[in-house]
Every structure is written in C-alpha cells, then in structure tokens.
N, C-alpha and C positions, 0 to 999 in steps of 0.2 A: 362666463369668460374665464378660460383656462389661463392660469398664471404662467409666466415664462418658466421654462425649465432651465435651471442654471447649475452648473458644476464648477467648483473652484479647486484648482490644483496648485500647490505651492512648491516651487523649486527652491530649496533651502540654499543651494550652492550660489545661485544668482539673485536670491531674494526677490524673485519675480512671481507674481500671481498669473496663472492662466485661467481665465474665466471662460467656460464654454456655455454658450447660450443657444438653445434650440428655439428657433423662431416659430411662434404659434400663428394660428389664423388671425388673431387680433393684432399681431405685430407685422404680419406680412404685407406685401403690396405697398411698400414704401422704400425710398432710397436709403442706402446705408448711412449716409451722413445725417439724414433727418432722424433715423432711429437712434443713432448715438447721441444726438443733441438732447433727446428725451431721456435716454438711459443714463447718460453722464451729465445730468442737468446742472451740475456745479462746475463743469469743466469749460474753460474758454474755447471759443471756436478754433483758434489757432492750434491748440493742443489736440482737439479732435481731428483736425485735418492731418496733423503730423502723425497721430496714431494710426490713421487709416493707411498712410503711406508705409509705415514701418511695423506697427504692432497689432494689426488686425488681419485675420484670415477668414474667408467664407468658404466653407466646405474644403478646407485645407489649402486654399490658394489666396494670394493677395489680389485684391480687386480695386476698381476705381471707386471713388466716393459716391458716384452716381449709380452704382450697381443696385438694381432692384432686388430687395429681399423677398423671398417666398416662404410660405409655411413649410416647415421641415428643414430649412437651411440651418447649418451648424456654423455659428459665428464664434471664433476664438479670439479673445482679447487678452493681450499681455500687458500687465500693469505692475509697476513697482509696488512691493508690499507696503501696505499702509495708505496708499494713494487712492485705491479703488473706492473705499468707503467714503472718502472725502469728496471725490468727484461725483459719485452716484447720489450721495445725500439720501434723504428720505422724502417720499411723496407725502405732502401735507395731508393729514387725516381730515376727511370731510365730515367734521362734526358740526352740524347745524340743526337747530330745532326745525322739525318739519312743519311747513306752513301751507304747502300745496296739497291739492287733492289729485287722485289718480282717475283720469277720465277713461283711459284704456291702457291695457298692458298685455303683452304676450312675450314669448321668448326673445324676440328681436327688437322690440321697441316699447317705449312707455310714452304716453301722452299725458302731460301734467296740466292742471289748471293753476296757472300762476296768479297769486293774489296781488292786490294793489300794493305798491311800494317796494316790491322785491325785484332786485336786478336779476336778469337772466344769467349774465356773466359778471365776474368781478370787474371793478374799475380801480382807479388810483386810490380812492377813499375806502371802498368796501371790497375786501378780497375773500372773506370767509362766508358770510351769511348771504349766499346767492342761491338761486334756484338750481343751478348746476351742481353745487356742492350738496344741497339738500337731497337731490335725486340720487347722487352717488352714495350718500350715507344711507338712504332708504334701501337701495338695491343691495348694499353691503349687509344691512341688517336682515334683509329677506333671504340672503344667500345666493342671489342670482348674479352677483358680482363679487369676486374675491380679490381685492387689491393686494398686491405684493409690494415689498419694499422697492423693487426696481421695475415694476411694470411700467410700460410706456403707453398703455391705452387706458382710457376711462370712458364710460358712457358720456355722451355729449349731445347738446341740442343741435338741431339742424335748421331751426328758425328762431327768430329772436323777437321779443316784445320789449318796448320801452318800460322803464321802471313803473310808470303809472298807467300802463295799459295792461288790462287783465285778460286772462283767457288761456287758450290752448297752445302749448309748446311741445314739439315732438323731440324725443330723445332716442337715439340709436343705442342699443345695449351691447352691440358687437361692432368690430371694425367694419365687417362686411355690410352690416345694416346701416351704419353711418354713411358709408360711401354710396350705397344705393339710394338712401333717403336724400342725401345732398343733391344727387342728380335729379331725383324726382321733384324736389322743391324748386330747383333752378329751371327746369324745363317745363314747358306748357304741356297740358294734357294729362297730368298725373294727379296733383293735389290741388283742389280748389279751396281757397281760404276766405271765410266770411266773417265780417265784424258787425256788431251792433253799436250804434252811436246815436246820440240825441243832438240835434242841431237847432239853432235859432232859425225861425222862418218855416213856412209851409211848403213842402215839396209835394206836388200832386202826381207827377209821373216818374216812371223809371227813366234813367238817363245814363249816358256813357261820358264820363269826365276824361278829357284828354288834355294834357299839359306837357310843357317842357320844364324840367326841374333845373333850378338855378340855386346853387349852394351859397350860403353865407356862413362861412366857417367861424367867423368871429362871434356870431350870435348863436351858432349851432342851430340854424334854421334853414329852410329851403323856400324858395319862391316858386310859384306855379304860373308860368307864362302860357298864353294860349298856344296850342299846337296846331299845325296844319293837318289836313285830312289826307295827305299824300301817303302812298305806300312807303316812301322813304322814312317818314316820321314813325310809322308803325314798325318798320324794321328795327328801329332803335330799341324796342323792347327786348329784342334778342341780340342786340349788338351787331346787327347786320350792316350792310353798306351805308345805310342812312343813320348810323348810330349817333352821329353828332347833330342830326337834324339841321336846323337853321342856325344854331348857335354852337360854335366849337366848344366841346367839353360838356355840353348839356346832355341830359338823359330824358327819354320819353317816359311819361307816367300815364297809366290808364286805370281807372276804377269804375266799376259798374255800381250804380246807385238805385236802390229800390225802396220807396217809402212803405213803412209798415203801419204806422199809426200817426195821426196828427191831432193836435189839441193845444189850446192856450198859447198859440203862436209858436209851437215847436213841432218837430217831426222826429219820430223814431225811425231810423234809417238802417237798412241792411246794406253794407258795402262789401263788394267782392273785389279782391285785388286781382288785377290782370298782370300788372308789373308789381315789383316789390321794392319801392324806393323808401329812403328815410322820410319819416313823417308824412308819407304819401297821402293817406286819407285826410288827415287834418289840414294839410296845405291845400289840397285840391278843393275840399269843401269850403274852406275860407275864401279861396279864389272865386268860387261860384256864389259867394255871398250867403253861404249857409254855414257859419262857423260852428264848430263843436262846442257844446257848453262846457264850462270849466277849464277850457284849454288856455293855459297861461301864455303860450307862444303865439297862437294863431286866432284865439277867440276874441269875442267882443267884451271889453272890460266891464261895461255896465251890466251886461247879461250875466257875466261871471260873478260879479258882486252880488247880484240879486239871487242867483242860484246858490251861492255860497252861504248867504244869510239865511236862506230858506231850508237848505238841506245839508249844509256843511261840506259841499263838494268844492275842493280846491285844486283838482286836477282834471284832465280831460275825461269825459264820459266816452270811453272806447273799450270795447270788449271783444276779443277774438272768440266767437261763440260756436263756430262750426268748421269742420274739416271734412271734405268729401274726397275720397280716394277714387277718382274716376278711372284710373288705371294704375297698375303696379307691375314691377318686373323683377326678374331674377328670383332670389330667395324670398322676396316679399310679394310675389304674384298673388298669393292668397288674400291680400288686402283689397283687391279690386272690388269696388262696391261698398266698402266700409264707410259709414258716416259716424263721426264722433262729434258730440255737442257738449257745451258747457253752459249751464244757466247763468243769468246775470248774478253777480255777487249781491248779497242782501242790500247793501247800501245803494246800489244802482237800481235794484228792484223797487225800492221805496220811491225813488225819483220817477221811475217809469209809471208806477201805479198812481202817483199824485198828478202827473201831467197828462196821462192818457187813460186812466182807469175808466172814465166815463165816455171816452171817445168812441 
C-alpha cells in the first residue's frame, strides 16, 4: 500500500499552510468529503464542509463536496498554521499481540483464522485488541502495509464473525481489493461460506432451512419464523420486490444443512450460508429444534450445562471452516477455484472426537 504523497508549503505572510496531497490508488474512488473526514479525523464535520467551500482545490479548481476523487488527483488544502496537526491527529498504532493464524495470503488479500474470544472489529469496551488491529500490525511488520501518519486507508475485513465464533475472515490489503471483495461477498455466485457446528439431536438428511428473521434489539437476538416457499420470499435474500416478505421490515434467511457425523444424541453439521443475517445459523437451527451446543442465546440450557461440565465449553460450537471462491472478478479473477479451509480449534476438536470418534 503506497502512502499518500504530501507536500507542505508555508506562506509566512499569511501564516497559512498549503498541503498538497496526491491521491493514490488506495485513496481514490471515494467522495471528497469522505476522504477529508478520514484525513482530518479530529475536525468537526461543519469545519470540513466549510473548508471544502473555501479552502480546498482539486487539480487547481474548487469542487463540490460530492466530487469523486481518482488516483493521481492533486488536492490542495489551505489551513492556518498550527491547526493542521491538531485536525489530522495521528492514526492509532495497531499494536496487538498476534493471536490469529494465516490461512491464505497474497498481494491483494489475507484470510485469517480468528480464535475464540477475539472481536473482528472494536466495540465500546474493546478498541485495541481486535482481529482487525492484529492483521494491520502483522502486515506492517511484514512490510506489505506501510501506514503513514495521515493515511486514510488500512487493510480491513469484508466479512465478520461474532466474538465466540471461530474461523475464516477475509481481509482486503488494498482499497481496490476491499471494494471488489465486498461486492463478491454481498452478491451470490462468488464466495461460498461453510461452517461446522454440533447440535443437539440427530439429523439424518440434508435440508434447506428457510425462515423470516425478526430482530429483538433489546436482547440482541433474532427470531426465525417459518418462511413461505414463494418466489417473493426468496427475492428477499437479494432485497428484491419481496424483500419484506409477509412481515414488514423482516428479512429472508436461508441456510443449507448437511449432517457429517452423528453419535450420542448429537450431530456434527456442515452449514452453508445462502444469506448472511445476524446469528443466522444459530437461530435457524434452534427454530428447527436442533440447537447449537454451548449457545447461551439460542441453545438448550440443560444440554449446555452438561457440555460445559464435561468439556468446559461456555460458548457456541460454531466454526467458519471453509471458503470456496466459485468465481472472482476484476483484479481478483485469479482466485476463481480457490478453496481455503481452517481446521477446528483444538478445544473443539476434543469435543468432536469425544462425541463422534467411534461413530
């Protein structure tokens, strides 16, 4: 990732700094106002909008705040001496002990194996020790990402796992890669995502789970109501004409279920996401009377207590174990056919062996 090219000139007469910024590939393809919100991260929005009207030029001309920046554009920013450093601040250094493993890496992307208990992104409580920060720190140490004080881009994830769900998370290492990967993750036909989970009960046959999601924001949970088989309900997966289905504001959920092993009243299941909703696999399996073991939100409390006592499992047994790049496009076309897998973490492997080793 090439750092921003910045030149600073000082007019002593007017005590004004003129900062000239050459937009790179990683900063291009975004609106001027959004770029400046990142570049001047400590400046209030009102000041940024005022600066765009009076103190910013792109390629020598004043432009609208919605002007799309492109690689190679020259942005000139006029700021009073002493204010620029205060407005720009410093990008927090991503210093975090590495806990993840690298499942795949090339010049454009990195696929990490996220461990149990690690947030993908920061939240109100934990802002530093996250998978995103650990990946940025790793890439900085490797030399494939060189953060500058005023850079507006950093490698970022394009999919997300809950804190206590383990497995594969995709990171784009360049702006172009992040943009393409986001599109590939959101649209069907590009990246297939498979999970391994253990559920209470015996599942004999593969099935297709279809539900309508109903959010309970107070409990941070979702309900899974039976979905109709109409085309309108399936259109909801892509936000089409039937996106609301039968319930206004609801969203369609679909997961493909395949039993892998059975034993002792449990089933090891491979689940493939067709849609990607919050808590989708956990909520749908619970609605189908096959709750995920260890799941504190949707699981069976008696089963969870028994499994916790036997194995020390206090969170859901859910692992993102495989990504299949069915297709790829633009600069990532070479990924077509790539399959990336991550083995179960040792603690989950012990449970699998104990429950299904003789099955």
